[in-house]
C-alpha positions as CSV (number, residue, x, y, z in Angstrom):
1,M,-81.5,36.3,-102.3
2,K,-81.9,36.8,-98.6
3,D,-82.8,33.1,-98.1
4,R,-79.8,32.0,-100.2
5,L,-77.3,34.2,-98.2
6,S,-78.9,33.1,-94.9
7,T,-78.4,29.4,-95.9
8,L,-74.9,30.0,-97.0
9,L,-74.0,31.8,-93.8
10,K,-75.6,29.2,-91.6
11,S,-73.7,26.5,-93.5
12,A,-70.4,28.4,-93.1
13,L,-71.0,29.1,-89.4
14,F,-71.9,25.6,-88.6
15,S,-68.8,24.3,-90.4
16,L,-66.7,26.8,-88.5
17,L,-68.3,25.8,-85.2
18,A,-67.7,22.1,-85.9
19,L,-64.0,22.8,-86.8
20,A,-63.6,24.9,-83.6
21,A,-65.0,22.1,-81.5
22,A,-62.4,19.8,-83.1
23,G,-59.5,22.3,-82.5
24,A,-59.1,23.3,-86.2
25,T,-57.6,26.5,-87.3
26,A,-59.1,29.5,-89.1
27,E,-57.3,28.3,-92.3
28,D,-59.1,25.0,-92.0
29,A,-62.4,26.9,-91.7
30,D,-61.7,28.7,-95.0
31,D,-61.2,25.4,-96.8
32,A,-64.3,23.8,-95.2
33,T,-66.8,26.5,-96.0
34,S,-68.4,27.3,-99.4
35,G,-70.3,30.5,-100.2
36,G,-70.5,32.5,-97.0
37,R,-67.3,33.8,-95.5
38,A,-66.7,32.4,-92.0
39,M,-64.0,33.6,-89.7
40,A,-62.4,32.4,-86.5
41,M,-60.3,35.3,-85.3
42,Q,-57.9,36.0,-82.4
43,M,-56.4,39.4,-81.9
44,E,-54.9,41.5,-79.2
45,A,-57.2,44.6,-79.0
46,V,-58.0,47.7,-76.9
47,V,-61.5,48.0,-75.6
48,T,-63.1,51.2,-77.1
49,A,-66.7,50.7,-75.9
50,V,-68.7,48.4,-73.6
51,D,-72.5,48.2,-73.6
52,L,-73.7,46.2,-70.6
53,E,-77.3,46.3,-71.8
54,T,-76.7,44.6,-75.1
55,R,-73.5,42.9,-73.9
56,Q,-71.5,44.2,-76.9
57,V,-67.9,45.1,-76.7
58,S,-66.1,47.2,-79.4
59,L,-62.4,46.2,-79.8
60,Q,-59.7,48.0,-81.8
61,G,-57.0,45.8,-83.2
62,P,-53.3,46.6,-83.9
63,G,-54.0,47.8,-87.4
64,G,-56.7,50.3,-86.2
65,E,-59.6,48.0,-87.3
66,I,-62.6,47.9,-85.0
67,V,-64.9,44.9,-84.4
68,T,-67.9,44.7,-82.2
69,V,-68.5,41.3,-80.5
70,N,-71.3,39.9,-78.4
71,A,-70.2,38.5,-75.0
72,R,-72.5,36.1,-73.2
73,E,-72.4,36.0,-69.4
74,Q,-70.9,32.4,-69.5
75,V,-67.9,33.8,-71.5
76,V,-66.9,36.9,-69.6
77,K,-68.0,39.0,-66.6
78,L,-68.5,42.2,-68.7
79,E,-68.7,44.4,-65.6
80,D,-64.9,43.8,-65.2
81,V,-64.2,45.0,-68.8
82,H,-63.4,48.7,-69.2
83,V,-62.6,51.1,-72.0
84,G,-58.8,51.1,-72.4
85,D,-58.3,47.5,-71.3
86,V,-56.0,45.4,-73.5
87,L,-57.5,42.0,-74.2
88,V,-56.8,38.9,-76.2
89,A,-60.1,38.3,-78.0
90,T,-61.1,35.1,-79.7
91,Y,-64.4,35.4,-81.7
92,M,-66.4,33.8,-84.5
93,A,-68.3,35.5,-87.3
94,A,-69.7,34.8,-90.7
95,L,-70.8,37.2,-93.4
96,E,-71.7,37.7,-97.0
97,G,-72.0,41.0,-98.9
98,E,-73.4,42.5,-102.1
99,L,-72.0,45.6,-103.5
100,R,-75.1,47.3,-104.8
101,E,-77.6,50.0,-104.1
102,P,-80.1,49.0,-101.4
103,T,-83.7,48.5,-102.2
104,A,-86.5,50.8,-100.9
105,E,-87.4,48.1,-98.4
106,E,-83.8,47.9,-97.2
107,L,-83.5,51.7,-96.9
108,A,-86.7,51.8,-94.9
109,E,-85.3,49.1,-92.5
110,P,-81.5,49.2,-92.8
111,W,-80.8,46.8,-89.9
112,V,-83.0,43.8,-89.6
113,V,-82.7,40.6,-87.6
114,L,-83.4,37.8,-90.2
115,E,-83.1,35.0,-87.7
116,D,-82.4,34.8,-84.0
117,G,-80.2,32.2,-82.3
118,V,-79.1,30.3,-85.4
119,V,-76.6,28.1,-83.6
120,S,-78.2,27.0,-80.4
121,G,-78.2,23.5,-79.2
122,E,-77.4,21.1,-76.3
123,G,-73.8,20.6,-75.4
124,E,-72.4,23.5,-77.4
125,D,-69.9,26.0,-76.1
126,P,-72.0,28.5,-74.1
127,G,-70.4,31.4,-76.0
128,I,-71.8,30.3,-79.3
129,G,-75.6,30.0,-79.0
130,A,-76.4,33.7,-79.2
131,A,-75.5,34.4,-82.8
132,R,-78.2,36.2,-84.8
133,M,-78.5,36.6,-88.6
134,I,-78.6,40.3,-89.5
135,R,-79.2,42.1,-92.9
136,A,-77.7,45.6,-92.8
137,V,-77.2,48.4,-95.2
138,C,-73.6,49.6,-94.7
139,T,-71.1,52.0,-96.1
140,I,-67.5,51.2,-97.0
141,E,-65.3,53.1,-94.5
142,G,-61.9,51.6,-95.3
143,M,-60.0,49.3,-97.7
144,N,-56.5,47.8,-97.6
145,R,-55.6,46.1,-100.9
146,V,-52.3,44.9,-99.5
147,L,-53.9,43.1,-96.5
148,G,-57.1,42.3,-98.4
149,T,-59.5,43.8,-95.9
150,V,-62.6,46.0,-96.2
151,T,-64.1,47.8,-93.2
152,V,-67.8,48.6,-93.4
153,E,-70.1,50.5,-91.0
154,D,-73.7,49.7,-90.4
155,T,-76.5,52.2,-89.6
156,R,-76.0,51.5,-85.9
157,G,-72.4,52.6,-86.0
158,N,-70.9,49.2,-85.7
159,L,-67.9,48.4,-87.8
160,H,-67.4,45.0,-89.5
161,L,-64.1,43.8,-90.9
162,I,-64.2,41.7,-94.1
163,T,-61.0,39.7,-94.6
164,D,-59.4,37.9,-97.6
165,V,-60.9,40.2,-100.2
166,E,-59.1,39.8,-103.5
167,P,-57.6,43.0,-104.8
168,E,-59.5,42.8,-108.1
169,K,-62.8,42.9,-106.2
170,M,-61.8,46.3,-104.9
171,E,-61.3,47.8,-108.3
172,G,-63.7,50.7,-108.9
173,V,-65.0,50.6,-105.3
174,T,-64.9,53.8,-103.4
175,L,-65.1,54.9,-99.8
176,G,-68.7,55.7,-98.8
177,Q,-70.1,53.3,-101.3
178,T,-73.2,51.3,-100.2
179,L,-72.9,47.6,-99.4
180,V,-75.7,45.3,-98.2
181,I,-74.4,42.5,-95.9
182,V,-76.0,39.5,-94.3
183,Y,-74.0,38.4,-91.3
184,A,-74.0,36.3,-88.1
185,E,-73.0,38.7,-85.3
186,A,-69.5,38.2,-84.0
187,V,-69.7,36.0,-80.9
188,A,-66.9,36.2,-78.4
189,L,-65.5,32.8,-77.3
190,S,-63.1,34.4,-74.9
191,L,-62.1,37.9,-73.8
192,E,-59.0,37.6,-71.6
193,Q,-56.8,40.2,-70.0
194,K,-53.4,40.4,-71.7
195,H,-50.7,39.2,-69.3
196,A,-47.5,41.1,-69.0
197,E,-44.6,39.4,-70.6
């Protein structure tokens, strides 16, 4: 199962990267991918945490959703980003989830890097090459049937937003339920200060 999900996600992320290079939209990416869910997102967000060591930035969107993105040095000077800043963030991510009880092996290692640097290569956008494939045991922290979103939290405290979830897939699902996800870490393509209008 791990190999199948990893293959699906890599395929989804590669398709998304190719579309991004060609100037395609997030809707185009949904049509071009099969299996794994790939997302190209842009949102205005407030910075809630900055980790200079791991180069991770946590952002809170207008609906209260929080996403953690990785920002490479070529994309943004992270030392200039502070908690409370309002940014326009553009990022890419891909994920797949299984609503089930984790195995004993997964409980023993609830956050595992399956593959490092899945999208590196010559001539690519410098913000893209750092994506890692992760398997994480998560809990469901929020659901919005109207918007079709599910928020999950991994054992490191990072929140992940799953979009375009059909309402029928949320039937019988409860907050706090366990979810095992395989995902490519969200990679920031740009983090720009919001300009006053």
